[in-house]
N, C-alpha and C positions, 0 to 999 in steps of 0.2 A: 468420614466427614471432617473437613479442615477444622482445626481448633482455632478459637478466637481468644485473644487476651482479655476481652471484655467479659468478666464473669457474670455481670447482670444480664447481658444479652444472651450469653450461652445458656444460663439457667432458664431463661424464657423460651429460647428455641427448643430446649429439651421438653419443657412443660407444654408448649404448644403442640409439639408432635404427639406427646402422650395423650393430651386432651382430645385431639381430633381422632387419633387411632382408636381410642376407647369407644368412639361412637360409630365406627364403621360397621360392626355387626348389626347394631340396631338400625342403621340407615338401610342396609340391605333387607333386613327382616320386614321393615315397614314399607318397602318400595311397592307402590301401586296399591297399598292397602290402608294407609293412614287416612283417618277421617279429615275432611276439608271443612274449613270455615272461611269467612270473608271479613276482611279488615276495613278500616275506615275509608280507604281509598279504592275499595272494590277489588283489591288483589287477594289472591288465595293464600291461606296459611293452613298447614296441616298440624295435627297433633304431634307429628314427628318433628316439625320445625321447632315447636315450643319445647319439647322434651330435650332435643339436642342443644338448643340454646341454653336451657337451664342447667344441663349437666356440664357443659363446657365451662360456663361462667362460674358454676359452683366450685369447680376444681381450680380454675385460675384465680378466682377471688380468695380462695383459701391459701394459695401459695404466694400470692402477690396482693395483699389487701390494700395497698396504696395505689394500684393501677386503675386507670379508667376502663370500664367495661361497657362497650357500646354494641348493642345487637339490634338488628332489624326487627326483632320480635319483642322489643321493649314496649311498654305501654305508651301510647301516643301522649298521654297526659304527663309523662315523665320527661318529654323533650320539648325544646332543645336543652341539651346538657352541655355545659362548658367543659372543655378539656382542662383538667386541673393539674395533672401530674406530668412527669417526664415520659411515662410509658402508658400507652393506650392499646387496647385490643378492640378491633372492629370485626364483627361477626355477621355473616349471613349463614345461618345454620343449614339451610338448603337453598342454594341458588339454582333456580330452575324449578320452582315449586310446582308449577303447572305440569311440567314434564313428569316430575316425581309422582304426583298424585294420579296421573293418567297412565303410569307405567311406561313412560318413554325414558330410556336410560341415559339421558344427557342432563346431568345434574351434579351438583358438587357441594360439599361442605367447604366454606371459604372463610378463613380466619386470618386477619392481617394484624401484625404487630407494628405499632408506630412508636417512634421516639421523637419527642418534641413535635408531634403532628406529622412526621414524615414516615412513609413506609420503609421499614428496615428488614422485615421478614414476612413471608407469606406461606400459608399452609392450605393446600387445596386437595381434597380427596375427590377424585373423578370416579363416580360410581360406574359409569359405562365401561371405562377402560380398566377399572380396578387399579388405578394409579394414584399414588400419594405424591403429588408434586409439592416441593417446598424449596425455599431459598430466598436470598436477598443480597443486597450490595455487599461485595467482599466475602460472601459466604458460599458462593456457588449455587447451582440449581440442581435439584435431586429428584429422582423418582424412587422413593423409599431410600435405600442406601446406595443407589447407583447414580453417579454423577452424570449430568446431561450437558451437552453442548448444543446451542441453537443451530438449526439446520436451515438457515434462511435461503430462500430462492429455489426451493425444491419444486415448486409448481411451474417454474419457468416464466420468463418475462411476458410471454403472450398468453399465459393461462393464470393470471393473477386471481386469487380467491380472496374475497372480502366477506367477512361475517358482520351481520347487523341484526337489529331488533325491529319489530313493528308492533303497533302502529307508530307512524312517524308524524311529527308536527308538520303542518302544511308548509311552513317556511323552508323546510329542508327537502321538499319534493323535487325541486329542480336538480338538486345535487343527487338525490337517489335515482332520478330518471337517467341522469348522465352515467352514473355508476352502473346501472342496469345494462346500458348499451355497450359498455367498455369492458366489464369484468364479470367473473362468475360470482354470484351472490349466494351466500349461505346464511341461514338463521338457525342457530342451534338452541336458542332459548335459555342460555345461561351467559350473562355478561362476564362472570368470573372465568368461565372456560373460553369465551371469545378472546379475552386478553391473554390468558395463559397460552392458548394455542398460537396466537400471533407472536407472543414473546419467544416461543420455542421454534418458530418457523414451520409449524404444522399447517398454518394458513399464512397468507401474506400480510393481511391487514384486518383489524377489526375497526368498525366505524359504528359507534353506538350513540344514540340520541336520547335514550330513556333511562340509562343507568344512574344509580345513586352511589354514594361513597362506599357503602357496605358491599356493593357488587364488585368493586375494583381494588379495594385497599390491599388485599392479599396479593393479587396478580400484579399490581403495580410494583411491588417489591421485586418480583421475579423479572419484570420488564427492565427494571433498573440494573439488574445484574447481567442480563443477557445483552443489553445495549439496544433494545427495541425502543425507539423514540415514542413518547406519548405527546400528542398535540391536542390541547384542549381548545374547543371552538369558542368557549367563553372563559370563565374564570376557573382555574384549577382548584380542586378542593383541598389541595395540600400546600402548606401545612394545615392540617385539620385543627380548627380552633374551637368548634362546637359540633355536637352530634344532634341532628334535627331530622326526625322521621318524616317531617313534612317538607324537607328540602326540595329544591328544584333539581331536575336532572342535570348531569354534568356531561354534555355531549363532547365527544373526543374521538380521535382515531389513533391507532398505534400499530406498529408492525415492524417488518424488517427495514433497516436503514435505506436499502435500495428502493423498496416499494414506497416507503414514506416520502422519499425525495421526489417521487413521481406524483403521489396522491396529494400531498399537502398543498402544493401550488394550485392544483385543480380545485381542491376544496376552498381555498382562500379566494380564488378568482370567482368561483360560482357564488359563494356566499356574499362576497363583496358586491357583485352585480345585483343580487337580490336586495341587499340592504340599500343600494342606491336607487332601487326601483326599476332597474333595467331587466331585460329578458336575457337570461344566461345563454351562452352559446356552448354547444357540445365541444 
């Protein structure tokens, strides 16, 4: 892996890798077995989510006591939390918890490192692929110790693959309806993996309407390194100023530059027509 002159960043990259890798065995051991509970918003959480979140932040907090530690599995009463320091960690201990609990192997540990609120490195362990993706601007993108290059355009111009989540807010239905008639749609159930796969060219575009900052903080750093544009349909969550478990979703799309040059004008036109009260045209 390329060396960096920034000692503080280097030490955190090393620590983030170690903290995530230390949880891989436990993640596999509890797959499809961990007990489920239900949070304030009706979403699922498992005992494994809580254990991984606690273990990763115990290690990072010990090594970097001045860093902000933000996890999806914090107590709701503890948020919103302002970003206080230069360095912040944003964690989704198991992104794709429903998949994980039900034994569907499309799920990931997702840990993002932010500097002044901007993603600078991401760590994602993809359980199904047994791949440890990590990287960030100026640092390359890696699967373990193997450096990766994005392979944009592999699906072909006439076979574009778009990943998304459901359910979708009614205001986006005209857009989704048009996407369904033009492209191949996939729903993997993990926002972190959607963006990672789009950033590497494994799919053409991800278009998510339900994700929160903890879903994309890690993969956003990878997208910035590979050159996969991110287009937010509302306000970007970056630079992150505070961490709020009750935050609104941050709808966005991202993917290969060629596919995004095609998709973004379509998205803007359709959403613009809906906002103006018109009937969108395909």
